[in-house]
DSSP file (Angstrom, degrees, kcal/mol; ACC not computed):
  #  RESIDUE AA STRUCTURE BP1 BP2  ACC     N-H-->O    O-->H-N    N-H-->O    O-->H-N    TCO  KAPPA ALPHA  PHI   PSI    X-CA   Y-CA   Z-CA
    1    1 A M     >        0   0    0      0, 0.0     4,-2.9     0, 0.0     5,-0.2   0.000 360.0 360.0 360.0 -38.9   27.1  -37.6   -0.2
    2    2 A F  H  >> +     0   0    0      1,-0.2     4,-2.4     2,-0.2     5,-1.2   0.899 360.0  54.5 -56.6 -42.1   23.7  -38.9   -1.0
    3    3 A F  I  4>S+     0   0    0      1,-0.2     5,-2.8     2,-0.2    -1,-0.2   0.923 115.3  37.1 -61.2 -46.0   22.1  -35.8    0.5
    4    4 A H  I  45S+     0   0    0      3,-0.2    -2,-0.2     1,-0.2    -1,-0.2   0.896 119.1  48.7 -72.8 -40.5   24.1  -33.4   -1.6
    5    5 A G  I  <5S+     0   0    0     -4,-2.9    -2,-0.2     3,-0.1    -3,-0.2   0.855 131.5   0.9 -72.5 -37.2   24.0  -35.5   -4.8
    6    6 A I  I  X5S+     0   0    0     -4,-2.4     4,-0.9    -5,-0.2    -3,-0.2   0.780 126.7  44.1-120.3 -52.2   20.3  -36.4   -5.0
    7    7 A F  I  ><S+     0   0    0     -5,-1.2     4,-1.8     1,-0.2     3,-0.3   0.916 106.8  53.4 -73.9 -46.5   18.0  -35.0   -2.4
    8    8 A L  H  ><S+     0   0    0     -5,-2.8     4,-2.5     1,-0.2     5,-0.2   0.883 104.5  54.2 -63.1 -41.7   19.1  -31.4   -2.0
    9    9 A P  H  > S+     0   0    0      0, 0.0     4,-2.4     0, 0.0    -1,-0.2   0.880 108.7  50.7 -60.7 -34.5   18.8  -30.5   -5.7
   10   10 A W  H  X S+     0   0    0     -4,-0.9     4,-2.5    -3,-0.3    -2,-0.2   0.891 109.9  49.6 -68.7 -38.4   15.2  -31.7   -5.7
   11   11 A I  H  X S+     0   0    0     -4,-1.8     4,-2.2     2,-0.2    -1,-0.2   0.919 111.5  49.3 -64.0 -43.2   14.4  -29.6   -2.6
   12   12 A R  H  X S+     0   0    0     -4,-2.5     4,-2.0     2,-0.2    -2,-0.2   0.915 112.0  48.0 -62.8 -43.6   16.0  -26.6   -4.3
   13   13 A R  H  X S+     0   0    0     -4,-2.4     4,-2.5     1,-0.2     5,-0.2   0.912 110.2  51.9 -63.8 -42.3   14.0  -27.2   -7.5
   14   14 A A  H  X S+     0   0    0     -4,-2.5     4,-2.8     1,-0.2     5,-0.2   0.899 108.7  51.4 -61.6 -40.4   10.8  -27.6   -5.5
   15   15 A G  H  X S+     0   0    0     -4,-2.2     4,-1.6     1,-0.2    -1,-0.2   0.913 111.1  47.7 -61.3 -43.2   11.4  -24.3   -3.7
   16   16 A R  H  X S+     0   0    0     -4,-2.0     4,-0.7     1,-0.2    -2,-0.2   0.893 116.8  42.8 -65.8 -39.6   12.0  -22.5   -7.0
   17   17 A V  H  < S+     0   0    0     -4,-2.5    -2,-0.2     1,-0.2     3,-0.2   0.903 118.5  42.6 -74.0 -41.6    8.8  -24.0   -8.5
   18   18 A L  H  X S+     0   0    0     -4,-2.8     4,-1.8    -5,-0.2     5,-0.2   0.685  98.5  73.7 -82.8 -18.1    6.5  -23.6   -5.5
   19   19 A F  H  X S+     0   0    0     -4,-1.6     4,-2.7    -5,-0.2    -1,-0.2   0.935  94.2  50.9 -61.8 -46.4    7.6  -20.1   -4.5
   20   20 A W  H  X S+     0   0    0     -4,-0.7     4,-2.2     1,-0.2    -1,-0.2   0.911 112.3  43.4 -66.1 -45.0    5.9  -18.2   -7.3
   21   21 A P  H  > S+     0   0    0      0, 0.0     4,-2.3     0, 0.0    -1,-0.2   0.889 114.6  52.4 -65.1 -35.0    2.4  -19.8   -6.9
   22   22 A A  H  X S+     0   0    0     -4,-1.8     4,-2.4     2,-0.2    -2,-0.2   0.914 108.7  50.1 -64.3 -41.5    2.8  -19.3   -3.1
   23   23 A L  H  X S+     0   0    0     -4,-2.7     4,-2.6     1,-0.2     5,-0.2   0.917 110.1  50.6 -61.3 -43.6    3.6  -15.7   -3.6
   24   24 A A  H  X S+     0   0    0     -4,-2.2     4,-2.6     1,-0.2    -2,-0.2   0.903 110.8  48.8 -61.5 -41.9    0.5  -15.2   -5.9
   25   25 A V  H  X S+     0   0    0     -4,-2.3     4,-2.8     2,-0.2    -1,-0.2   0.904 111.7  49.1 -66.0 -41.4   -1.7  -16.9   -3.3
   26   26 A V  H  X S+     0   0    0     -4,-2.4     4,-2.1     2,-0.2    -2,-0.2   0.934 113.1  46.6 -64.1 -45.9   -0.3  -14.6   -0.5
   27   27 A I  H  X S+     0   0    0     -4,-2.6     4,-1.8     2,-0.2     5,-0.2   0.933 114.0  48.2 -62.6 -45.0   -0.8  -11.5   -2.5
   28   28 A W  H  X S+     0   0    0     -4,-2.6     4,-2.3    -5,-0.2    -2,-0.2   0.937 111.8  50.0 -59.5 -46.6   -4.3  -12.5   -3.5
   29   29 A G  H  < S+     0   0    0     -4,-2.8    -1,-0.2     1,-0.2    -2,-0.2   0.839 113.3  46.0 -62.4 -33.5   -5.2  -13.3    0.1
   30   30 A E  H  < S+     0   0    0     -4,-2.1    -1,-0.2    -5,-0.2    -2,-0.2   0.777 121.0  36.1 -81.3 -25.6   -3.9  -10.0    1.3
   31   31 A L  H  < S+     0   0    0     -4,-1.8    -2,-0.2    -3,-0.2    -3,-0.2   0.606  85.1 109.0-105.9 -13.2   -5.6   -7.9   -1.3
   32   32 A T  S  < S-     0   0    0     -4,-2.3    59,-0.0    -5,-0.2    -4,-0.0  -0.398  70.9-130.0 -65.2 140.6   -8.9   -9.6   -1.9
   33   33 A P  S    S+     0   0    0      0, 0.0    -1,-0.1     0, 0.0    -4,-0.0   0.853 100.5  27.7 -61.7 -34.7  -11.8   -7.5   -0.6
   34   34 A H  S    S-     0   0    0     59,-0.0     3,-0.1     3,-0.0    -3,-0.1  -0.764  83.5-157.9-129.3  86.0  -13.3  -10.5    1.3
   35   35 A P        -     0   0    0      0, 0.0    -6,-0.1     0, 0.0     2,-0.1  -0.294  30.7 -98.6 -64.5 148.3  -10.6  -13.0    2.3
   36   36 A P        -     0   0    0      0, 0.0     2,-0.6     0, 0.0    -4,-0.0  -0.362  29.8-121.7 -67.4 144.7  -11.8  -16.5    2.9
   37   37 A E        -     0   0    0     -3,-0.1     6,-0.1    -2,-0.1     5,-0.0  -0.786  28.2-140.0 -84.6 120.4  -12.3  -17.6    6.5
   38   38 A L        -     0   0    0     -2,-0.6     2,-0.1     4,-0.3    10,-0.0  -0.687  12.5-138.5 -85.7 128.9  -10.1  -20.6    7.1
   39   39 A P    >   +     0   0    0      0, 0.0     3,-0.7     0, 0.0    -1,-0.0  -0.371  62.7  19.2 -78.1 163.6  -11.6  -23.4    9.2
   40   40 A G  G >  S-     0   0    0      1,-0.2     3,-0.9     2,-0.1    -2,-0.0  -0.482 121.4  -9.8  84.4-147.2   -9.7  -25.2   11.8
   41   41 A P  G >  S+     0   0    0      0, 0.0     3,-0.5     0, 0.0    -1,-0.2   0.659 123.6  65.2 -70.2 -16.4   -6.5  -24.2   13.5
   42   42 A L  G <   +     0   0    0     -3,-0.7    -4,-0.3     1,-0.2     6,-0.1   0.001  64.1 112.7 -95.9  31.7   -5.7  -21.2   11.3
   43   43 A M  G <   +     0   0    0     -3,-0.9     2,-0.5    -6,-0.1    -1,-0.2   0.741  54.8  87.0 -74.5 -21.4   -8.8  -19.2   12.3
   44   44 A W  S X> S-     0   0    0     -3,-0.5     4,-1.6     1,-0.1     3,-0.7  -0.696  76.9-140.4 -84.7 126.0   -6.7  -16.6   14.1
   45   45 A D  H 3> S+     0   0    0     -2,-0.5     4,-2.0     1,-0.3     5,-0.2   0.840  98.5  54.1 -55.7 -41.6   -5.7  -13.8   11.6
   46   46 A K  H 3> S+     0   0    0      1,-0.2     4,-2.6     2,-0.2    -1,-0.3   0.862 106.0  52.9 -66.3 -34.4   -2.1  -13.4   13.0
   47   47 A L  H <> S+     0   0    0     -3,-0.7     4,-2.6     2,-0.2    -1,-0.2   0.859 106.3  54.3 -68.4 -34.5   -1.4  -17.1   12.6
   48   48 A D  H  X S+     0   0    0     -4,-1.6     4,-2.4     2,-0.2    -2,-0.2   0.938 111.1  45.1 -60.7 -46.5   -2.5  -16.9    8.9
   49   49 A H  H  X S+     0   0    0     -4,-2.0     4,-2.3     2,-0.2     5,-0.3   0.926 113.3  49.8 -63.7 -45.5    0.0  -14.1    8.4
   50   50 A F  H  X S+     0   0    0     -4,-2.6     4,-2.3     1,-0.2    -2,-0.2   0.937 113.1  46.6 -57.6 -48.5    2.7  -15.9   10.2
   51   51 A T  H  X S+     0   0    0     -4,-2.6     4,-2.3     2,-0.2    -1,-0.2   0.894 111.1  51.5 -64.4 -41.9    2.1  -19.1    8.2
   52   52 A A  H  X S+     0   0    0     -4,-2.4     4,-2.0     1,-0.2    -1,-0.2   0.941 116.1  39.0 -62.4 -48.0    2.0  -17.3    4.8
   53   53 A Y  H  X S+     0   0    0     -4,-2.3     4,-2.3     2,-0.2    -1,-0.2   0.787 111.5  58.5 -77.7 -26.5    5.3  -15.5    5.3
   54   54 A F  H  X S+     0   0    0     -4,-2.3     4,-2.7    -5,-0.3    -1,-0.2   0.939 109.1  46.5 -59.9 -47.6    6.9  -18.5    7.0
   55   55 A G  H  X S+     0   0    0     -4,-2.3     4,-2.8     2,-0.2     5,-0.3   0.909 111.9  49.5 -62.8 -43.6    6.2  -20.4    3.8
   56   56 A L  H  X S+     0   0    0     -4,-2.0     4,-2.5     1,-0.2     5,-0.2   0.923 114.0  45.6 -62.4 -43.6    7.4  -17.7    1.5
   57   57 A A  H  X S+     0   0    0     -4,-2.3     4,-2.2     2,-0.2     5,-0.2   0.914 114.3  48.3 -66.7 -42.4   10.7  -17.3    3.5
   58   58 A L  H  X S+     0   0    0     -4,-2.7     4,-2.4    -5,-0.2     5,-0.2   0.952 115.1  44.0 -62.8 -50.1   11.2  -21.1    3.7
   59   59 A L  H  X S+     0   0    0     -4,-2.8     4,-2.5     1,-0.2    -2,-0.2   0.914 115.2  47.6 -64.0 -43.1   10.6  -21.7    0.0
   60   60 A S  H  X S+     0   0    0     -4,-2.5     4,-2.6    -5,-0.3     5,-0.3   0.891 113.0  48.0 -68.7 -37.3   12.7  -18.7   -1.2
   61   61 A T  H  X S+     0   0    0     -4,-2.2     4,-2.1    -5,-0.2    -1,-0.2   0.912 113.7  47.2 -68.6 -41.3   15.6  -19.6    1.0
   62   62 A L  H  < S+     0   0    0     -4,-2.4    -2,-0.2    -5,-0.2    -1,-0.2   0.900 115.4  47.7 -63.7 -39.0   15.5  -23.2   -0.1
   63   63 A A  H  < S+     0   0    0     -4,-2.5    -2,-0.2    -5,-0.2    -1,-0.2   0.939 123.1  29.2 -68.7 -47.7   15.3  -22.1   -3.7
   64   64 A W  H  X S-     0   0    0     -4,-2.6     4,-0.6    -5,-0.2     3,-0.4   0.616  99.3-158.5 -94.8 -13.1   18.1  -19.5   -3.7
   65   65 A G  T  <  -     0   0    0     -4,-2.1     3,-0.4    -5,-0.3    -1,-0.2  -0.030  37.8 -55.4  73.0-170.9   20.2  -21.1   -1.1
   66   66 A L  T  4 S+     0   0    0      1,-0.2     4,-0.2    -4,-0.1    -1,-0.2   0.528 118.0  76.4 -88.6  -8.4   22.9  -19.7    1.2
   67   67 A K  T  4 S+     0   0    0     -3,-0.4    -1,-0.2     2,-0.1    -2,-0.1   0.811  86.2  70.6 -75.2 -28.2   25.1  -18.3   -1.6
   68   68 A R  S  < S-     0   0    0     -4,-0.6     2,-0.6    -3,-0.4     3,-0.0  -0.447 105.2 -88.3 -81.3 161.5   22.7  -15.3   -2.1
   69   69 A S     >  -     0   0    0      1,-0.2     4,-1.5    -2,-0.1     3,-0.3  -0.603  31.2-161.9 -74.9 116.0   22.5  -12.6    0.5
   70   70 A L  H  > S+     0   0    0     -2,-0.6     4,-2.7     1,-0.2     5,-0.2   0.741  88.2  66.5 -69.5 -22.1   19.9  -13.6    3.0
   71   71 A V  H  > S+     0   0    0      2,-0.2     4,-2.9     1,-0.2    -1,-0.2   0.930 102.4  46.0 -63.2 -44.2   19.7  -10.0    4.2
   72   72 A W  H  > S+     0   0    0     -3,-0.3     4,-2.5     2,-0.2    -2,-0.2   0.884 112.5  50.8 -66.8 -37.7   18.3   -9.0    0.8
   73   73 A L  H  X S+     0   0    0     -4,-1.5     4,-2.1     2,-0.2    -2,-0.2   0.937 112.6  46.5 -62.6 -46.5   15.8  -11.9    0.9
   74   74 A F  H  X S+     0   0    0     -4,-2.7     4,-2.5     1,-0.2    -2,-0.2   0.941 114.0  47.4 -60.2 -49.2   14.7  -10.8    4.4
   75   75 A L  H  X S+     0   0    0     -4,-2.9     4,-2.5     1,-0.2    -1,-0.2   0.873 110.6  52.6 -63.7 -37.2   14.4   -7.2    3.4
   76   76 A G  H  X S+     0   0    0     -4,-2.5     4,-2.1     2,-0.2    -1,-0.2   0.913 111.7  44.8 -64.5 -42.7   12.4   -8.0    0.3
   77   77 A L  H  X S+     0   0    0     -4,-2.1     4,-2.5     2,-0.2    -2,-0.2   0.880 112.9  50.9 -70.1 -37.2    9.9  -10.1    2.2
   78   78 A V  H  X S+     0   0    0     -4,-2.5     4,-2.6     2,-0.2     5,-0.2   0.920 111.0  49.2 -63.9 -42.4    9.6   -7.5    4.9
   79   79 A A  H  X S+     0   0    0     -4,-2.5     4,-2.8     2,-0.2    -2,-0.2   0.886 109.9  52.0 -63.3 -38.8    9.0   -4.9    2.2
   80   80 A L  H  X S+     0   0    0     -4,-2.1     4,-2.5     2,-0.2    -2,-0.2   0.945 111.2  46.6 -61.2 -48.1    6.4   -7.1    0.6
   81   81 A G  H  X S+     0   0    0     -4,-2.5     4,-1.7     2,-0.2    -2,-0.2   0.907 115.2  45.9 -61.8 -42.9    4.6   -7.6    3.9
   82   82 A G  H  X S+     0   0    0     -4,-2.6     4,-2.1     2,-0.2    -1,-0.2   0.908 112.3  51.1 -66.6 -41.8    4.6   -3.9    4.7
   83   83 A G  H  X S+     0   0    0     -4,-2.8     4,-2.7     1,-0.2    -2,-0.2   0.885 108.2  52.3 -62.2 -39.3    3.5   -3.0    1.1
   84   84 A M  H  X S+     0   0    0     -4,-2.5     4,-2.3     1,-0.2    -1,-0.2   0.888 108.5  50.6 -65.2 -38.1    0.6   -5.4    1.4
   85   85 A E  H  X S+     0   0    0     -4,-1.7     4,-1.7     2,-0.2    -2,-0.2   0.898 111.2  48.4 -66.6 -39.1   -0.5   -3.8    4.6
   86   86 A I  H  X S+     0   0    0     -4,-2.1     4,-1.8     2,-0.2    -2,-0.2   0.926 111.9  49.1 -65.3 -44.2   -0.3   -0.3    3.1
   87   87 A L  H  X S+     0   0    0     -4,-2.7     4,-1.7     1,-0.2     6,-0.2   0.873 106.5  56.9 -63.3 -36.4   -2.3   -1.5    0.0
   88   88 A Q  H  <>S+     0   0    0     -4,-2.3     5,-2.6     1,-0.2     4,-0.3   0.917 106.2  50.0 -59.5 -41.9   -4.9   -3.1    2.3
   89   89 A A  H ><5S+     0   0    0     -4,-1.7     3,-1.0     1,-0.2    -1,-0.2   0.895 110.8  49.3 -63.5 -39.7   -5.4    0.3    3.9
   90   90 A L  H 3<5S+     0   0    0     -4,-1.8    -1,-0.2     1,-0.2    -2,-0.2   0.772 109.9  52.2 -70.4 -25.7   -5.9    1.9    0.5
   91   91 A L  T 3<5S-     0   0    0     -4,-1.7    -1,-0.2    -5,-0.2    -2,-0.2   0.344 122.5-101.9 -93.5   6.1   -8.4   -0.8   -0.5
   92   92 A G  T < 5S+     0   0    0     -3,-1.0    -3,-0.2     1,-0.3     2,-0.2   0.558  82.4 123.0  88.6   7.0  -10.6   -0.3    2.5
   93   93 A R  S   <S-     0   0    0     -5,-2.6     2,-0.6    -6,-0.2    -1,-0.3  -0.540  73.2 -87.4 -94.2 167.7   -9.4   -3.3    4.5
   94   94 A D        -     0   0    0     -2,-0.2     2,-0.5    -3,-0.1    -5,-0.1  -0.646  37.4-162.4 -78.8 119.2   -7.9   -3.2    8.0
   95   95 A A        -     0   0    0     -2,-0.6     2,-0.4    -7,-0.1     3,-0.1  -0.905  16.6-174.5 -99.2 126.2   -4.1   -2.6    7.9
   96   96 A E     >  -     0   0    0     -2,-0.5     4,-1.6     1,-0.1     3,-0.1  -0.949  36.8-142.2-128.7 142.1   -2.7   -3.6   11.3
   97   97 A W  H  > S+     0   0    0     -2,-0.4     4,-2.5     1,-0.2     5,-0.2   0.834 106.3  61.6 -64.0 -32.7    0.8   -3.4   12.8
   98   98 A G  H  > S+     0   0    0      2,-0.2     4,-2.4     1,-0.2    -1,-0.2   0.876 102.5  49.5 -62.8 -37.8    0.1   -6.8   14.4
   99   99 A D  H  > S+     0   0    0      2,-0.2     4,-2.6     1,-0.2    -1,-0.2   0.912 110.4  50.6 -65.6 -42.1   -0.3   -8.4   11.0
  100  100 A F  H  X S+     0   0    0     -4,-1.6     4,-2.2     2,-0.2    -2,-0.2   0.905 111.5  48.0 -61.6 -41.9    3.0   -6.8    9.9
  101  101 A L  H  X S+     0   0    0     -4,-2.5     4,-2.6     2,-0.2    -1,-0.2   0.904 110.6  50.8 -65.7 -41.7    4.7   -8.1   13.0
  102  102 A A  H  X S+     0   0    0     -4,-2.4     4,-2.2     2,-0.2    -2,-0.2   0.899 109.5  51.8 -63.0 -39.7    3.3  -11.6   12.4
  103  103 A N  H  X S+     0   0    0     -4,-2.6     4,-2.3     2,-0.2    -2,-0.2   0.945 111.2  47.1 -58.0 -48.7    4.6  -11.4    8.8
  104  104 A D  H  X S+     0   0    0     -4,-2.2     4,-2.4     1,-0.2    -2,-0.2   0.884 110.9  50.3 -65.1 -39.8    8.1  -10.5   10.1
  105  105 A L  H  X S+     0   0    0     -4,-2.6     4,-2.4     2,-0.2    -1,-0.2   0.895 110.7  50.7 -65.3 -38.5    8.1  -13.3   12.7
  106  106 A G  H  X S+     0   0    0     -4,-2.2     4,-2.7    -5,-0.2    -2,-0.2   0.898 109.4  51.1 -63.2 -40.7    7.1  -15.8   10.1
  107  107 A I  H  X S+     0   0    0     -4,-2.3     4,-2.8     2,-0.2     5,-0.3   0.935 111.0  47.6 -62.2 -46.7    9.9  -14.6    7.8
  108  108 A L  H  X S+     0   0    0     -4,-2.4     4,-2.5     1,-0.2    -2,-0.2   0.912 113.9  47.2 -62.0 -42.5   12.5  -15.0   10.6
  109  109 A A  H  X S+     0   0    0     -4,-2.4     4,-2.5     2,-0.2    -2,-0.2   0.918 113.8  47.4 -66.4 -42.8   11.2  -18.5   11.5
  110  110 A G  H  X S+     0   0    0     -4,-2.7     4,-2.4     2,-0.2     5,-0.2   0.915 114.1  46.7 -64.7 -43.7   11.1  -19.6    7.8
  111  111 A L  H  X S+     0   0    0     -4,-2.8     4,-2.8    -5,-0.2     5,-0.2   0.927 112.7  50.8 -62.1 -44.5   14.6  -18.2    7.2
  112  112 A G  H  X S+     0   0    0     -4,-2.5     4,-2.3    -5,-0.3    -2,-0.2   0.918 112.1  45.5 -61.3 -44.9   15.9  -19.8   10.3
  113  113 A L  H  X S+     0   0    0     -4,-2.5     4,-2.3     2,-0.2    -1,-0.2   0.926 115.0  47.2 -65.6 -44.5   14.5  -23.2    9.5
  114  114 A A  H  X S+     0   0    0     -4,-2.4     4,-2.9     2,-0.2     5,-0.2   0.909 112.3  49.5 -65.1 -41.6   15.7  -23.2    5.9
  115  115 A V  H  X S+     0   0    0     -4,-2.8     4,-2.6     2,-0.2     5,-0.2   0.921 111.4  49.3 -63.7 -42.7   19.2  -22.0    6.9
  116  116 A A  H  X S+     0   0    0     -4,-2.3     4,-1.5    -5,-0.2    -1,-0.2   0.905 113.6  47.4 -61.2 -40.7   19.5  -24.7    9.5
  117  117 A Y  H  < S+     0   0    0     -4,-2.3    -2,-0.2     1,-0.2    -1,-0.2   0.919 116.6  42.1 -66.5 -44.7   18.3  -27.3    6.9
  118  118 A L  H  < S+     0   0    0     -4,-2.9     4,-0.4     1,-0.2    -2,-0.2   0.818 116.5  47.6 -74.6 -30.0   20.7  -26.1    4.3
  119  119 A A  H >X S+     0   0    0     -4,-2.6     4,-1.0    -5,-0.2     3,-0.5   0.762  95.1  75.1 -82.4 -25.1   23.7  -25.6    6.6
  120  120 A A  H >X S+     0   0    0     -4,-1.5     4,-0.9     1,-0.2     3,-0.9   0.891  91.3  52.8 -58.5 -45.1   23.4  -29.0    8.3
  121  121 A P  H 3> S+     0   0    0      0, 0.0     4,-1.2     0, 0.0     3,-0.5   0.845 102.7  60.3 -62.3 -30.2   24.8  -31.1    5.5
  122  122 A R  H <4 S+     0   0    0     -3,-0.5    -2,-0.2    -4,-0.4    -3,-0.1   0.826 102.7  51.5 -65.5 -29.6   27.9  -28.9    5.3
  123  123 A Q  H << S+     0   0    0     -4,-1.0    -1,-0.2    -3,-0.9    -3,-0.1   0.740 107.1  53.9 -77.6 -22.8   28.7  -29.8    8.9
  124  124 A L  H  <        0   0    0     -4,-0.9    -2,-0.2    -3,-0.5    -1,-0.2   0.729 360.0 360.0 -83.4 -22.5   28.4  -33.5    8.1
  125  125 A D     <        0   0    0     -4,-1.2    -1,-0.2    -3,-0.1    -2,-0.1   0.503 360.0 360.0 -69.9 360.0   30.9  -33.5    5.2
């Protein structure tokens, strides 16, 4: 009961609040002419894409929960990733199928983790 009554609503609110700035950062990172080179473990471009879309999927699923259609959430994020790759090509940056695939794998992983997190308390009740 504690999990549903106190903790879960805060997680849902945090997802709703953090999704929009995260979306803005992802869009900026994908469309800026000279994206920053990240030091440390995220130096590989595909891992950057995976991590960005993992975060978007996790936050959006936590924010909107399991009552909304996760198919539409998945399709919207996939369309965002594909659209960003097309815009990159139009802006003179490299658009790659590998980046699109990394985006999609990140979306699936983020959705999967969030669904597992949100569905687990229901099994305990």
